[in-house]
C-alpha positions as CSV (number, residue, x, y, z in Angstrom):
1,X,0.7,-30.0,8.5
2,X,4.5,-28.0,8.5
3,X,3.2,-24.9,7.8
4,X,5.0,-23.6,10.7
5,X,8.2,-25.3,10.7
6,X,8.5,-24.3,6.6
7,X,7.3,-20.6,7.8
8,X,9.8,-20.5,10.9
9,X,12.3,-21.4,8.7
10,X,11.3,-19.3,5.8
11,X,11.0,-15.8,8.9
12,X,13.3,-16.5,10.0
13,X,16.1,-16.5,7.2
14,X,13.6,-12.9,6.0
15,X,13.9,-11.6,9.8
16,X,17.9,-12.0,9.3
17,X,17.4,-10.2,6.6
18,X,16.0,-7.8,7.0
19,X,17.8,-7.2,10.6
20,X,21.3,-6.5,7.7
21,X,18.4,-4.1,5.5
22,X,17.9,-2.2,8.5
23,X,22.0,-2.4,9.5
24,X,22.2,-1.2,5.9
25,X,19.8,2.1,5.8
26,X,21.3,3.4,9.3
27,X,24.7,3.0,7.3
28,X,23.0,5.0,4.7
29,X,21.5,7.3,6.5
30,X,24.4,7.6,9.1
31,X,26.4,8.5,5.8
32,X,23.9,10.6,3.1
33,X,21.0,11.6,5.8
34,X,17.6,12.3,4.7
35,X,17.6,14.9,1.6
36,X,18.5,16.2,-2.4
37,X,20.4,12.9,-3.5
38,X,19.0,10.7,-1.4
39,X,15.2,11.2,-3.1
40,X,17.4,10.7,-5.6
41,X,18.7,7.4,-4.7
42,X,15.9,6.0,-4.0
43,X,13.7,7.1,-6.4
44,X,15.9,5.7,-8.8
45,X,16.1,1.9,-6.7
46,X,12.6,2.2,-7.0
47,X,11.7,1.5,-11.2
48,X,14.7,-2.0,-10.6
49,X,13.0,-2.0,-7.3
50,X,9.8,-1.8,-8.9
51,X,10.7,-4.8,-11.5
52,X,12.0,-7.3,-8.8
53,X,8.5,-7.0,-7.0
54,X,7.4,-7.6,-10.6
55,X,9.1,-10.2,-11.5
56,X,10.3,-11.8,-8.8
57,X,8.5,-11.7,-5.8
58,X,5.1,-10.8,-7.8
59,X,3.9,-11.8,-11.2
60,X,6.8,-14.3,-11.8
61,X,6.8,-16.1,-8.5
62,X,3.0,-16.3,-8.3
63,X,2.1,-17.9,-11.6
64,X,5.3,-20.0,-11.9
65,X,5.1,-22.1,-8.5
66,X,1.2,-23.0,-9.5
67,X,2.2,-24.1,-12.5
68,X,5.6,-26.2,-12.2
69,X,3.9,-27.8,-9.3
70,X,1.7,-28.9,-11.8
71,X,4.0,-30.2,-13.6
72,X,6.1,-31.9,-11.1
73,X,2.8,-34.3,-9.6
74,X,1.9,-35.3,-13.4
75,X,5.2,-35.7,-14.9
76,X,8.1,-37.1,-14.8
77,X,11.6,-35.8,-13.3
78,X,13.0,-35.4,-16.9
79,X,10.4,-33.1,-17.9
80,X,10.3,-31.4,-15.5
81,X,13.6,-30.2,-16.2
82,X,12.8,-29.5,-19.3
83,X,10.0,-27.3,-18.2
84,X,12.4,-25.4,-15.7
85,X,14.4,-25.3,-19.5
86,X,12.5,-23.7,-21.7
87,X,11.0,-20.6,-18.9
88,X,15.0,-19.9,-17.6
89,X,14.7,-19.3,-21.6
90,X,11.9,-17.5,-22.4
91,X,12.3,-15.1,-19.3
92,X,15.7,-14.9,-20.3
93,X,14.4,-13.4,-23.8
94,X,11.5,-11.2,-22.3
95,X,14.3,-9.9,-19.7
96,X,17.4,-8.9,-21.5
97,X,14.3,-7.2,-24.4
98,X,12.8,-5.1,-21.6
99,X,16.3,-3.9,-20.3
100,X,17.9,-3.2,-23.4
101,X,14.9,-1.0,-24.3
102,X,14.3,1.0,-20.2
103,X,18.6,1.5,-21.3
104,X,18.1,2.8,-24.2
105,X,14.4,5.1,-22.9
106,X,16.7,5.6,-18.9
107,X,15.8,9.8,-19.2
108,X,11.7,9.1,-20.0
109,X,11.4,6.8,-16.8
110,X,12.3,9.6,-14.7
111,X,9.9,12.1,-16.7
112,X,6.8,9.7,-15.3
113,X,8.3,8.1,-11.7
114,X,10.2,11.5,-10.8
115,X,8.4,14.8,-11.9
116,X,9.8,17.2,-10.1
117,X,13.5,16.0,-11.3
118,X,12.9,17.6,-14.8
119,X,13.5,21.5,-13.2
120,X,16.5,20.4,-11.9
121,X,18.9,19.5,-14.5
122,X,22.7,18.2,-11.8
123,X,19.9,16.0,-9.5
124,X,18.0,15.1,-13.0
125,X,22.1,14.1,-14.5
126,X,22.5,11.9,-11.7
127,X,19.1,9.7,-11.5
128,X,19.6,9.4,-15.7
129,X,23.2,7.5,-14.8
130,X,22.3,6.2,-11.5
131,X,19.4,4.5,-12.9
132,X,21.4,2.9,-15.4
133,X,23.6,1.5,-13.9
134,X,20.9,-0.3,-11.4
135,X,18.6,-1.3,-14.2
136,X,19.9,-5.1,-15.2
137,X,19.2,-5.6,-11.9
138,X,15.6,-6.1,-12.6
139,X,17.5,-9.4,-15.5
140,X,19.7,-10.3,-12.7
141,X,16.9,-10.5,-8.9
142,X,14.4,-12.0,-11.3
143,X,16.5,-15.2,-12.7
144,X,17.3,-15.4,-8.8
145,X,13.2,-15.6,-8.1
146,X,13.3,-18.2,-10.7
147,X,15.3,-20.8,-8.9
148,X,14.1,-19.8,-5.3
149,X,10.6,-20.8,-7.0
150,X,12.7,-24.0,-8.0
151,X,13.8,-24.4,-5.1
152,X,10.9,-23.8,-2.7
153,X,9.2,-25.6,-5.0
154,X,11.6,-28.4,-3.5
155,X,10.7,-28.0,0.1
156,X,14.3,-25.6,0.5
157,X,13.2,-22.7,1.7
158,X,15.9,-21.4,3.6
159,X,17.9,-20.2,0.4
160,X,15.4,-18.3,-1.2
161,X,15.1,-16.7,2.3
162,X,18.6,-15.8,2.9
163,X,19.7,-14.4,-0.6
164,X,18.2,-11.1,0.0
165,X,21.2,-10.5,2.6
166,X,23.4,-10.2,0.1
167,X,21.7,-6.9,-1.3
168,X,21.9,-5.4,2.4
169,X,26.0,-6.2,2.7
170,X,26.4,-5.4,-0.9
171,X,24.5,-1.3,-0.5
172,X,27.1,-1.7,3.1
173,X,30.5,-2.0,1.1
174,X,29.6,0.2,-1.1
175,X,28.5,2.7,0.8
176,X,31.4,2.9,2.9
177,X,34.1,2.1,0.5
178,X,33.3,3.3,-2.5
179,X,31.8,6.4,-1.3
180,X,35.3,8.0,-1.3
181,X,35.6,7.3,-5.9
182,X,32.6,9.3,-6.4
183,X,31.7,13.6,-6.8
184,X,28.7,12.7,-5.7
185,X,28.7,10.5,-3.3
186,X,25.4,8.3,-3.6
187,X,26.2,6.7,-7.0
188,X,28.0,4.4,-5.1
189,X,25.4,2.9,-3.6
190,X,24.0,2.0,-7.2
191,X,27.5,0.2,-7.5
192,X,26.1,-1.3,-5.0
193,X,22.9,-2.7,-6.6
194,X,24.7,-3.9,-9.5
195,X,27.4,-6.1,-7.8
196,X,24.5,-7.5,-5.2
197,X,22.5,-8.8,-8.1
198,X,25.5,-11.5,-9.2
199,X,26.7,-12.1,-5.9
200,X,22.4,-12.8,-6.2
201,X,22.5,-15.5,-9.1
202,X,25.9,-17.2,-8.6
203,X,24.8,-18.3,-4.1
204,X,21.4,-20.2,-6.5
205,X,24.5,-22.1,-9.1
206,X,25.7,-24.9,-6.3
207,X,21.9,-25.7,-4.6
208,X,20.8,-26.2,-7.9
209,X,23.4,-28.7,-9.5
210,X,22.9,-30.2,-6.2
211,X,18.9,-31.0,-7.8
212,X,20.0,-31.9,-10.4
213,X,17.7,-28.2,-11.9
214,X,20.4,-25.7,-13.6
215,X,18.1,-24.6,-16.2
216,X,20.3,-24.8,-19.5
217,X,19.3,-22.3,-23.0
218,X,15.7,-24.4,-24.8
219,X,13.6,-21.7,-26.2
220,X,10.1,-22.7,-27.5
221,X,7.3,-19.8,-26.3
222,X,4.9,-22.3,-27.9
223,X,4.9,-25.0,-25.2
224,X,1.8,-25.7,-24.0
225,X,3.2,-25.9,-20.0
226,X,5.2,-21.9,-20.8
227,X,1.5,-20.8,-22.7
228,X,0.3,-21.3,-20.0
229,X,2.5,-19.6,-17.4
230,X,2.3,-16.6,-19.5
231,X,-1.2,-17.0,-18.9
232,X,-1.2,-16.7,-15.8
233,X,1.7,-13.5,-15.9
234,X,1.1,-11.4,-17.9
235,X,-2.2,-10.0,-16.2
236,X,-0.6,-11.1,-12.6
237,X,2.1,-8.2,-13.5
238,X,0.2,-4.9,-13.2
239,X,-2.5,-7.2,-10.6
240,X,0.0,-9.0,-7.4
241,X,1.8,-5.9,-6.9
242,X,-0.5,-3.1,-6.7
243,X,1.1,-1.7,-3.8
244,X,4.4,-1.4,-5.6
245,X,3.2,0.5,-8.4
246,X,0.9,2.3,-5.7
247,X,4.3,3.1,-3.8
248,X,5.9,4.7,-7.6
249,X,2.8,7.1,-7.9
250,X,3.7,7.9,-4.2
251,X,7.4,8.9,-5.6
252,X,6.5,11.1,-8.4
253,X,3.9,12.5,-6.2
254,X,6.3,13.3,-3.5
255,X,9.2,14.5,-5.8
256,X,6.4,17.8,-6.3
257,X,5.9,18.9,-3.1
258,X,7.9,21.5,-1.4
259,X,9.7,19.6,1.6
260,X,13.4,18.3,0.4
261,X,13.9,14.8,1.3
262,X,10.4,13.9,0.9
263,X,11.4,10.6,-0.7
264,X,13.4,9.6,1.7
265,X,11.0,10.1,4.8
266,X,9.1,7.9,2.8
267,X,11.8,5.6,2.5
268,X,13.0,5.0,5.1
269,X,9.4,4.8,6.4
270,X,8.4,2.5,4.0
271,X,11.2,-0.2,5.5
272,X,10.3,-0.6,8.7
273,X,6.9,-1.1,7.6
274,X,8.5,-3.9,5.0
275,X,10.4,-5.5,8.5
276,X,6.8,-6.8,9.9
277,X,5.2,-7.5,7.0
278,X,8.6,-9.2,4.8
279,X,9.2,-11.0,7.7
280,X,5.6,-12.1,8.1
281,X,3.7,-11.6,5.7
282,X,5.6,-12.5,2.5
283,X,7.0,-15.3,4.6
284,X,3.1,-16.3,5.1
285,X,2.9,-16.1,1.8
286,X,5.4,-18.3,0.4
287,X,4.8,-21.0,2.6
288,X,1.4,-21.2,1.9
289,X,1.6,-21.1,-1.9
290,X,3.0,-24.4,-2.9
291,X,0.5,-25.9,-0.4
292,X,-2.2,-23.6,-2.1
293,X,-1.7,-25.2,-5.2
294,X,-1.8,-28.5,-4.9
295,X,-4.3,-28.7,-2.9
296,X,-6.8,-27.5,-4.9
297,X,-5.5,-29.4,-7.9
298,X,-5.9,-32.6,-6.0
299,X,-9.4,-31.2,-4.9
300,X,-9.0,-31.8,-0.8
301,X,-11.2,-29.3,-0.4
302,X,-11.1,-29.4,3.8
303,X,-7.2,-29.1,3.9
304,X,-7.2,-26.0,1.9
305,X,-9.6,-24.6,4.1
306,X,-8.3,-25.3,6.7
307,X,-4.7,-23.7,5.1
308,X,-6.1,-20.9,4.6
309,X,-7.3,-20.8,8.5
310,X,-4.6,-20.7,9.4
311,X,-2.8,-18.3,7.4
312,X,-5.3,-15.8,8.3
313,X,-5.5,-16.3,11.9
314,X,-1.1,-16.1,12.0
315,X,-1.5,-13.2,9.9
316,X,-4.4,-11.2,13.0
317,X,-2.4,-12.4,16.0
318,X,1.2,-10.5,14.5
319,X,-0.6,-8.2,12.1
320,X,-2.1,-5.9,15.3
321,X,-0.3,-6.3,17.9
322,X,2.9,-5.2,15.5
323,X,0.4,-2.2,13.7
324,X,-0.4,-0.7,16.7
325,X,3.5,-0.5,18.7
326,X,5.0,0.9,15.7
327,X,2.3,3.3,15.8
328,X,3.0,4.1,19.5
329,X,6.6,3.7,19.5
330,X,7.5,5.5,15.4
331,X,9.6,8.5,17.2
332,X,12.0,6.2,19.7
333,X,12.0,3.6,17.1
334,X,13.5,6.2,14.9
335,X,15.7,8.4,17.7
336,X,17.6,4.7,18.1
337,X,17.5,3.7,15.1
338,X,19.0,6.1,13.0
339,X,19.3,9.9,14.5
340,X,23.2,9.5,13.8
341,X,25.1,11.4,11.9
342,X,23.7,13.3,8.8
343,X,20.4,12.0,9.9
344,X,19.0,14.8,12.3
345,X,16.1,15.7,14.4
346,X,13.8,16.6,11.9
347,X,14.7,14.2,9.8
348,X,13.3,11.8,12.2
349,X,10.4,13.6,12.2
350,X,9.3,13.7,9.3
351,X,9.6,10.0,9.1
352,X,8.1,8.6,12.1
353,X,4.7,10.8,11.6
354,X,5.1,8.8,8.1
355,X,5.8,5.5,9.9
356,X,2.7,5.9,12.6
357,X,0.0,6.6,8.9
358,X,1.2,3.8,6.6
359,X,0.3,1.6,10.5
360,X,-3.4,2.0,9.9
361,X,-2.4,0.1,7.1
362,X,-0.6,-3.1,8.3
363,X,-3.3,-5.8,8.8
364,X,-4.4,-5.2,5.7
365,X,-1.2,-4.9,3.5
366,X,-0.3,-8.2,5.7
367,X,-3.8,-10.1,4.6
368,X,-2.9,-9.4,1.6
369,X,-0.4,-11.0,0.0
370,X,-2.9,-14.4,2.2
371,X,-5.4,-13.2,0.6
372,X,-4.2,-12.8,-3.2
373,X,-2.5,-16.4,-3.3
374,X,-5.5,-17.9,-3.5
375,X,-6.9,-16.3,-6.6
376,X,-3.6,-17.6,-7.5
377,X,-3.4,-20.7,-6.9
378,X,-6.8,-21.8,-8.2
379,X,-5.5,-19.7,-11.4
380,X,-7.4,-16.9,-11.3
381,X,-5.9,-13.8,-11.7
382,X,-8.8,-11.7,-13.5
383,X,-10.1,-10.6,-9.9
384,X,-7.4,-9.9,-8.7
385,X,-6.3,-7.5,-11.7
386,X,-9.9,-6.2,-11.2
387,X,-9.5,-5.5,-7.5
388,X,-5.6,-3.4,-7.9
389,X,-7.2,-1.6,-10.9
390,X,-9.8,-0.4,-8.9
391,X,-7.7,-0.1,-6.6
392,X,-4.9,2.4,-8.6
393,X,-7.0,4.5,-9.7
394,X,-8.0,5.7,-6.1
395,X,-4.3,5.6,-3.7
396,X,-4.3,8.2,-7.1
397,X,-7.4,10.4,-5.8
398,X,-6.7,10.3,-2.8
399,X,-2.6,10.9,-2.7
400,X,-4.2,13.8,-4.5
401,X,-7.2,14.8,-2.3
402,X,-4.9,14.2,1.3
403,X,-2.2,16.1,-0.5
404,X,-4.5,18.6,-0.8
405,X,-6.6,19.4,2.3
406,X,-3.1,19.0,4.5
407,X,-1.6,21.7,2.3
408,X,-4.5,24.1,2.7
409,X,-4.2,23.3,6.4
410,X,-0.7,24.8,6.3
411,X,0.7,21.3,7.1
412,X,4.5,20.9,6.1
413,X,5.2,16.9,6.5
414,X,2.2,16.8,2.9
415,X,4.2,13.4,2.2
416,X,2.2,12.3,5.2
417,X,-1.3,12.6,3.1
418,X,0.8,9.1,0.7
419,X,1.2,7.7,3.4
420,X,-2.5,7.7,4.9
421,X,-3.4,6.9,1.1
422,X,-1.5,3.7,1.1
423,X,-3.1,2.8,4.3
424,X,-7.2,3.3,2.3
425,X,-6.2,1.7,-0.1
426,X,-4.3,-1.7,1.5
427,X,-7.7,-2.3,3.1
428,X,-10.3,-1.4,0.4
429,X,-8.2,-3.8,-1.5
430,X,-8.7,-6.7,1.2
431,X,-12.5,-5.6,1.7
432,X,-12.8,-7.0,-2.1
433,X,-10.1,-9.5,-2.7
434,X,-12.5,-11.5,0.6
435,X,-16.1,-9.6,-0.7
436,X,-15.9,-11.7,-3.7
437,X,-13.7,-15.0,-2.5
438,X,-17.0,-15.4,0.2
439,X,-19.5,-14.2,-2.7
440,X,-17.6,-17.4,-5.0
441,X,-17.5,-19.4,-1.7
442,X,-14.5,-19.7,-2.0
443,X,-13.6,-18.4,1.5
444,X,-16.8,-20.2,4.0
445,X,-17.9,-18.5,7.4
446,X,-16.0,-18.5,10.0
447,X,-12.6,-17.7,7.6
448,X,-12.1,-14.3,9.8
449,X,-12.5,-15.5,13.3
450,X,-14.3,-12.6,14.7
451,X,-13.6,-14.7,18.1
452,X,-10.5,-14.3,17.5
453,X,-10.0,-10.5,16.6
454,X,-11.6,-9.7,19.5
455,X,-9.2,-11.4,21.4
456,X,-6.2,-10.3,19.5
457,X,-7.3,-6.2,19.8
458,X,-7.8,-6.4,24.0
459,X,-4.7,-8.0,24.4
460,X,-2.9,-5.5,21.4
461,X,-5.1,-2.4,24.3
462,X,-3.3,-3.9,27.3
463,X,0.8,-4.2,25.0
464,X,0.1,-0.2,24.6
465,X,-1.2,0.3,28.3
466,X,2.2,-0.5,29.4
467,X,4.0,0.8,26.4
468,X,2.3,3.9,27.5
469,X,4.0,3.1,30.7
470,X,7.3,2.3,30.1
471,X,7.1,5.1,27.4
472,X,5.7,7.7,30.3
473,X,8.5,7.4,32.9
474,X,11.8,6.0,30.4
475,X,13.6,9.8,29.9
476,X,14.8,11.3,26.2
477,X,15.5,8.9,24.4
478,X,17.8,11.5,21.6
479,X,20.0,12.6,24.5
480,X,21.5,9.6,25.2
481,X,23.5,7.1,24.5
482,X,23.1,5.1,21.5
483,X,23.1,1.8,22.9
484,X,21.4,3.7,26.4
485,X,18.6,3.5,23.6
486,X,18.8,0.4,22.4
487,X,18.4,-0.4,25.6
488,X,14.8,0.9,26.6
489,X,13.4,-0.1,23.4
490,X,14.6,-3.3,23.2
491,X,13.1,-3.3,26.7
492,X,10.6,-1.0,25.4
493,X,9.9,-3.7,23.1
494,X,10.2,-7.3,24.7
495,X,8.0,-6.0,27.9
496,X,5.5,-4.7,25.6
497,X,6.1,-7.8,23.2
498,X,5.2,-10.6,27.0
499,X,2.8,-8.6,27.9
500,X,0.8,-9.4,25.0
501,X,1.7,-12.6,24.2
502,X,0.9,-13.6,27.8
503,X,-2.7,-11.6,27.2
504,X,-3.6,-13.7,24.3
505,X,-2.5,-16.6,25.9
506,X,-4.9,-16.1,29.3
507,X,-8.3,-15.1,26.5
508,X,-7.3,-19.0,25.7
509,X,-7.8,-18.3,22.1
510,X,-8.6,-21.6,19.2
511,X,-5.6,-21.4,17.1
512,X,-2.8,-24.1,16.6
513,X,0.3,-23.4,16.1
514,X,0.2,-26.1,13.2
């Protein structure tokens, strides 16, 4: 298998994307801080971003790619191009209709997703304007997802993985050069989102032309393969993106918390959690979905099981040490990366606490990215939807419960209750998905290697000891200049990472990097 090579390619370009995203967040934090107006932007950006996850990385990709591979395997190239044209046109019609409705009812969307803004007319008015500016990004990025699915199915992983960098560059440029053009400077970021959507779509065109797969308008909703994508997509609109829906629920509750900046603190913590989740979790899922679909369609069960075991093993090797390290180093990471300009010590403290609680669920978040494609490769969309419904309801209950408990104990940082609820729900989702796969005999005994988990946990514990010793003798980072902070953080990460890898190697885990 060339899965490790493909995963490495996707991970590399996704890493570049995450690094540029980190720089983007640093620029936003330095220029705008964490407060009233950043709360507005992060709430507004969540809405088109949710649609991006639903249509782009979530439902559409998970429904489109298996059918695309099926057509590619069973039909000729001309029929494949015909299918691409039909899907492009159908998606465009749905997206234009959805966008028109969302633009019209933008105030209503904010009433749902940001109820805490309703009683603050100034914030509310700015939020409505920014939402209407940002919403077309949903349409543009969904067409980018269609292009990415086509390129991935032809083994071209680099360009789709590289595309998100344009969003980060656009937001950085807008924050630096456009903020002075508005009474509320943060509005510049909404225009940055819109510009990015056009740039990302334009990037796909030459590569689709080279493949001879540039879509053209051809409408036929009754085509059997279009119908098949629709049948797969409608249930997964919810099931594949439960984490994002939960984040929107978190955001809605956060707008009502008394601590100003709660939304921003959760956003910055979530962004750091997305670093390992995006670089590794999404990369593994992106690579294995076409392979799982192919193995299932060709009834190659042995290869299917081998792919699943490899993906789960790699996820465990990466997720556990990442969660341990980021939880321990949360405050150091925020001091080094963000505590400059408008982002003060208070912002660092509240953001780092949220990150620590998110890290409790990082292994589950990554494993869910691996387990969900197993269902979708088999065109089973009902089970993930049932699980997602249960988890979403649980998330609402736990959000309210944890926030209430913290409030009764006079905690100021009530937002950490939302982070804790998300982590608990991730583990519940993973357990329910795994239990169904085992009971249905889709996963065999030994898929989750207890021996590997024990070795990884031991190596992570040794790594944590090294991190603690380094941190104990390290000077106060907040008193150092930026490059001194960076040197210490890099040294801490490098020493911990090398110790983890060496310790894991000594334990001789039964895992092959194909």
